[in-house]
N, C-alpha and C positions, 0 to 999 in steps of 0.2 A: 489244114489240120487245126490251126488256131481258131478258124471260123467255127469249126465243129465243136471245139471245146467251149467257145464262147456261147454258142447256141445251147449247148447242154447245160451250162451253168445258168443261163437265163431261164431255161425250162424248169430246172430244179428250184430256182428262186420263186418262179411263178407258182409252182405246185405247193411250195411251203406257204406262200401267201394265201392260196386257196384253202389249205388245211386250217390255217389260223382263222380265216373268215368263217369257215364252216363250223369250227368249234364255238366261236362267239355267237353265231346264228343259232346253234343248238342250245347254248346256255340261255339265251334270251328268247327262246321259242315260246309261242303263245300257250302251248300245252303245259308249261311249267309255271305260268304266272299264278295260278290258284295255289300251287304248292308253296311258292315263295311267300304269298300273303298269309297262308295258314302257319307256315314256319315262324314268321314274325310274330303273329298273334300268340302262338303257343309258347314262344320263347319269353314273352313278358310275364308268364305265369311261373312263379318259383315256389318252392316248398321250404320255407324257413332258411334256405341257403342263399348265398350270394348269386348263385348261378342256377339257371333253370335246367332240370334234368331232361326236360322234353327237347330242348334245343340240341343237346348232345345226342340224344336218341335219334332225332330226325336226321342229323348229319350222318351218323353211322349207318342208319337204315338206307339213306340215299346212296351212300358209297357201296353198301352191300347189294343194292338193287341196280347198280351201274347207272345211276342218275347223276347228271352233272352237279357237283357239290359246291362250286365256287360261289354262286349266288345264294345258295342255301346257307353256307357259312356266314356270309355277310348279313343275310336276313336274321339269322340267329344271334349274331353279334349285336345288331341294332336292337333287336327285341330284348336281349339281356340288359343292355344299357337303359332302355326305357323302363323295364320292369324293376331292375335292382340298382341302377346307377353305374358309374364308372368302375366301382369296386369289382364288378363281375368280369371285367375285361381280362385281367391276368389269368384267372382260373380257366376261363373259356378257351383262351388262346393256347395256354400251356397244355391243357388236356387234349386238345385237338392235335397239337404238335407231337405229343407223345403217341397219340393214336396213329397218326399217319407215318410217323418215324418207324413204327413197328413193321411197316411194309418193307422197309429197307433191311431189317434184321432177318425177317422170315417171310417168304411169300405166302399170301393167304390161301386157304384151302377153298377150292371151288366146289359148289354144291351141284345138285342135279340141274340140268339145263331148263327144266320146266318149272322150277321153283322161283318164287319172287326173290328169295335170298340167294343171289347168284354166288356170293362169296361169304364165308362164315367169319364174321368180324365181331361177334359178341364178346369173345374172350379178350380181345384187344381193347374193346371199350371198357370192360370191367377193370382191366389192369391200369389203363390210363386214368380213369376216374378215381379208382381207389388210391392210386399212388399220389395223385395231386391232393386229394382230400386228407390223406394221412400226413403228408408233408405240411399242409396248412395247419393241421391240428397240433403238430409238434412245434411249429413256429410260433403259434399263438399261446402256447402253454398247455401242456397235456391235461385233458380231463376225460374221464371215461365216457361221460355223456357225449362229448364231441366226437369221440371215436365211434361210438355206436351210431351217432347221427351220420357220420361219414360212410359207414358200412350200409346203413339203410338207404342213403342217397344213391350209392352205387347199385344196390339191388333194384331200386326203382328205375334207375336209368337203363339197366339191362332188360328189365321186364318190358318197359315201353319200347325199347329197341326191337324186341321180338314181336311186339304188336304192330309197330309202325312199318316194319319191313314188309308186312303183308297188306298194308293199307295205302301206302303212297301211290301204288299203281292205280288205285281208283281215282285219285285226284289228277293224275297225269292223263289217264285215258277216259276221263269222265264223259267227254263228248263223242267217244267212239262207241259203235254198236258192238258190245261184247258182254258176255255174261260174267258177273263177278260172284265169287263164292261168298257164303254167309260170313266166313271168317274175315274176308277182306272188307266187306261192308260194315261189320261190327267194329273192326279195327279203325276204319275211317270215321265211323260215328263217334268213337271214343276220342280220336284226334280232334275232330271238329268241336266236340263238347269241351275239351280242354282249351282249345283256342278261343272259344266264346267266353271263357272265364276272364279274358283280358278286359271285358267291358265292366266287370264287377257289378255294382248296383246302379249303373248309369241308366237313366230313364228319359224318355221323351214323351211329353204329355201324359205322364203317369204310367206309361207302358215300359216294362223292362226290355231293353234292347236285346239282352241275352236270351230271354224267354221267347221273344218274337222270332228271332233268328233261328232258335232251336226248333220251333214249330215249323218254320219255313223249310228247314233242312229235312226234317222228317217227311213232310209232304212231298218235297222234291225227290227224295230217294224212293219213296213209295210209288210216285208217279213214274219214275224212270225204270224201276226194277221190280215193281210188284208189291202186293200187300205184305208178303212175308218179310221182305227186306225193310219195308216201312215200319212194320211192327218191331222187328229186331233193333233197328236203329233208334226208334222211339224209346224203347226200354233202356237201351244203352245210354243214350243222351240224358234221359231223365234221371237215371241212377247216378251218373257221373256228376251232373249239376247238383243233385241232392247232396252228394258227398262233399 
């Protein structure tokens, strides 16, 4: 009897070890490497705030799409530090803590199974972002301008969450033979255009790295998915970089 109990405990321990190994293998899978790189690049781009709204939007979009978020959170944190310095760390961490803590208060609503947004997390992201920004406004001395800026930041974060939740799948399944919708491709083009802004005006031999990579991405998307996708992505990237 004791032998059976011991064997059972050994099997359970072995199964738990296999589960942990499979989770780590899934996080560091090759198909997510491009997503991690893009997350880091986009997180270095901020909009007059200490924290990048794109980093929060990508984390929430990945969670809603049931993509492992551990490495994405770390990539976003490093990107915020590079783009805005250490001052961005508290806001980034506290916002995500409130966001994920909401899962314990109320279970997320599940979407239709064929949707990229598996769970509806937009409202939770808005609450977490707005709460942290308003607290920061009152801690630093209340000004109407700062309050309006906090509201605008939250709106931008939510809008890009809705865009990214339909575009991350393209980065994850880029090497697979499957048809992507125009909505997914345009969203991905927008995400890539934002991430390329991390290069700023950096040039090599007089050529803008941002512009060269933008042209390459448009050609690659057109070659992989056809002229319609190439045209749509070219317009999206060009307008985004122009803005």
